N, C-alpha and C positions, 0 to 999 in steps of 0.2 A: 243499797237502801239509804235514802237521806236521813240527815240526823235531825231533821226538823219538819214541820207540817210542809206538804206539798203547796207550791204556789203557782198560780198563773198570772200573765199580764193583766193589769187592771183593766187595758183596752179590750182585753177578751172576757173579762170576769164580770159577774153581776152581783157578787157576794152571795147573801143570803136571800132567799125567796120562798115564802109560805104561800101556798095557794090552796084555798078552799080546805081548811085544816079545822078537823072536829075532833074533840078528845070527850069522850063518855065513860063515866065511871058508874057501872051498873044503870041505873036509871036516870041518873044524873048528867046533863050536858054541861060539861066544865067550859068548854070552847066550842064555838058555834060559827062553823065556814069563815076562819080569819085567812085574811090574804094580805100579806105585807111584803115589802122588801127593804132589805138594809145593804145598799149598793156601797163599794168602797168609795171612800172620799167625802162620806156623810154620816153624821151622828142623827140616828134616826131614833125618836122617842116613842115609847110605849107607856101609856099613864091610863090610870083607871082607879076607881075606889077600892079598899081591899076586897079580896075575892072576886074581883072582875075576871081573873083568869091570866094575869100577868105571868106568874111563876109556872102555870100549866104551859104557856105558851114557849117559855125557855126550855121546860122540861121535853117538851115535844121536838124543839129545834135541834137539842143536844143528844136525843136518842134516849134518855131516862123513862120517855113515856112514847107508846106506839100510837099514832094517831088512829081515830077510828075512820076517817074520812082524809082525803087531802093529801097534797104533797109537799115535801121539803127538798129544795134544791141548794146547792153549794157550788158556786161557780158554774152553774149550768148543769150540774150533775145530780141524778135523782140520788138522795141519801135517806130517803123516808124510812127505809128497812135497816140502814146502817147503823151498827155497835157504836156507842160513845166514842170509844177509842178510835174507830175508822174516822169518825166526823172530825176528832181532834188533829189527827195525823193529816187530813186534808185542808185543815188551816180553820176550825172553829174553835175558839177558846171562849171561857167563861168564868165569871166572879159570881160569889155568892152573898146574899145580903148579911148573912153570919160569917164573918171572917175565919178562916182556917189556917191561921200561922202556927208555925213551931216554936213556941215561946223559948225553948231551951236553945235555939239556933240564933245566929247573928242575921241581920238584915239581908247580908249578901248571901249566906247559905240559902234563905228562904226565896231570894229571888232566883238563885242559881236552880233552884229544885223545878222550877218551871221549865228550863231547857232540858235538864237532865230527864224529867219525865216524858218530854217530847221525843226525845232521843230512843228511850227506852220503848216507848209505845207499848204494845202487849206483851213484850219480853222484858220482865224487870230485873231478870239477872243481869242486864247490862250496866245496871247501876253498880253492881259489884265489882266489874273488871272494865272500867272505862279506858277505851284507848287514849293515848297520850295526845293524840290530834283532837279527839273529843273532848279532853281537858282543858285544852287551849281555846277551843271555839265556846266551851260554856264560860270560861272566863271572860272572853271577848264579848258575848252577848250579854251577861250580866252587867259588865261595865256599862255597856250602851243603855239597858236597861234601868239602872239606877240613874244615869245621867238624864235621860228622857223624863224620868218622874222627877227629877230634883232632889233626889236622896242620896246622892254619893256621900254626903256628909255623915249619913246614918249607918254607912255599911258594917262596920264594925261594932255596932251597938246589939244588944241581945235584943230580940223581939218582945220580950216581956216587958221591957222598961220604955216601949213606945206609947205616945199618945194616941188615940182613936184616929185622928187624921192621918198622921204618920202609917198606923198600920194598914190604913186604905190604900196609900200609895204604894205601900211595901207590895200588896196583894195585887193591884195594878202592874208594878215592876215585873211581877212574877209571871203573869199572863204575857208581858209583853217578851219577855225573855222566851216564852215558850215558840215566837216567831208565828203566832196565829194572826191571820189577814182579817178575820170576822170576829169581834169580841161581843159578847152578850155581858153586859154589867147591870147586876141586879142590886137596885139602890144603892149605891157607892157613896152617897153622901149621908146615909144614916149613920147618926151620931156625932157629925160632924157641925161647928158652930159655921156663922156667916162668912167668917174670913177664909176658915179651911175649905168650906164649900167653894167659894169663888175662886180659890187656887187650884182647886181639883179641877172645875171647869175650864180653867185656863190650860193646864196640863193635857186634857182631853183635846182640846183645840188646837195644842203644839203636836200633840202625837198625829194628828191628821194630815199636818204639814210636813213631818218629818218621816212619815210612812204611808204605805199604800194599804190603808186600813178602812173597815166598815164598822160602825158601832151601833148596836141596839141597846138603847138606854132604859130601862124601868126605872123610874124614878118619882119621887112624890113631891120633891122640892120643885115648885113650880117655877120659879124665878130661875133655877139653873135649866130647867128644861126649855125654857121660852129664850134663854140666852144663847144656848149651843147645839138645839136641835134644829136641822134642816128641814125636817118634816116629821110629824107625830101623828101617830094612830091612838085612837081612844077606844077602850073597851068598858063594857059595863054589863054584869051579870054572864060573862064569857063570851058576849057578842059585840062585834065591832059596831060602833054607833057613828063614828066622825073620823076623818083624816085630812090632814092639810098642813098649810105652813102654822108657824107660831102665831103669827098675826090671825090667821082663820080660826085657829083653836082658841085663841084668847076671847075672841069676840063671838064665839058660837053660843047660840042659846039652848042647842040641845047639849053641848058640854056643859054648861052652866047648871042646867037641870040635872043632869045626871052625875056629874062628878063633884059638883060643889052645893049642890042644893039651892040656897038662896043666895050665894055669894059667887059672883063671877070670877073667872079665873083672873081676868085684868085686875079686879079689886085685891085678889090674893097677892099677885104678884107686886102690885104699889104696895102694898102692906109690908111686904118682906124687903123690898128695896127701900122703902123708907126705915125699916127698923135697921139696914145695913147701914146707910147714911148716918142716922145716930150712934150706930156703935163706932164707926169711923171717927165722927166729931169729938166722941168722948175719949 
């Protein structure tokens, strides 16, 4: 058995595919026939107002919720009814809006947990008796993840002493260390300032160049979404209402009405970019 999520060549895989997925809680339809793809080599955005169904989508993709209808595929394989740990072992990783680091551990130890958890899978006792070869592999991938996320200099610091921006990068490094090929990132810029958000976006773009990854990004920072997402899906009240490139989303009257009310996406992005330029000038 391998010590990391199974992987297939990018040319033979399609990453994550969601087809006609609906999720119903009692009489409430939380997600209504959503279809989307998050292929390798692209950052795909998923946006919408609070309560639009974005977290429900992530939960359905990772197996925390079972869809009422529809299909979830990972690298072309139907995982609709697979357990969360099975999907993780097959290459699906996730971060959460609320960060879950171990404050008493160092940054390096927190990142290493990503690979250790992947190796243990559904057999947690493997944590207790890791083989020598596994320890070496954990050390190697931890170093790589720290470097890719530009936090090697923080490796020996205790997680409790980190800023919010640094903690976000540690969380990202941990999921990278897990060896996942498809990453679901839930509002990773939450709590970050403009400089930290811009840096986070640069690191995500760098990861796509360094690894064969697909990223599905839930994010409220429209400036970040427009800059790094190759394709964007828009939800409103659980229903997909628009999809397209960043430019198509930016100019869509439908998205303007549903997502921003009287304020267009373009106006919000311009305001954020103006704020960023003033911060840099200061």
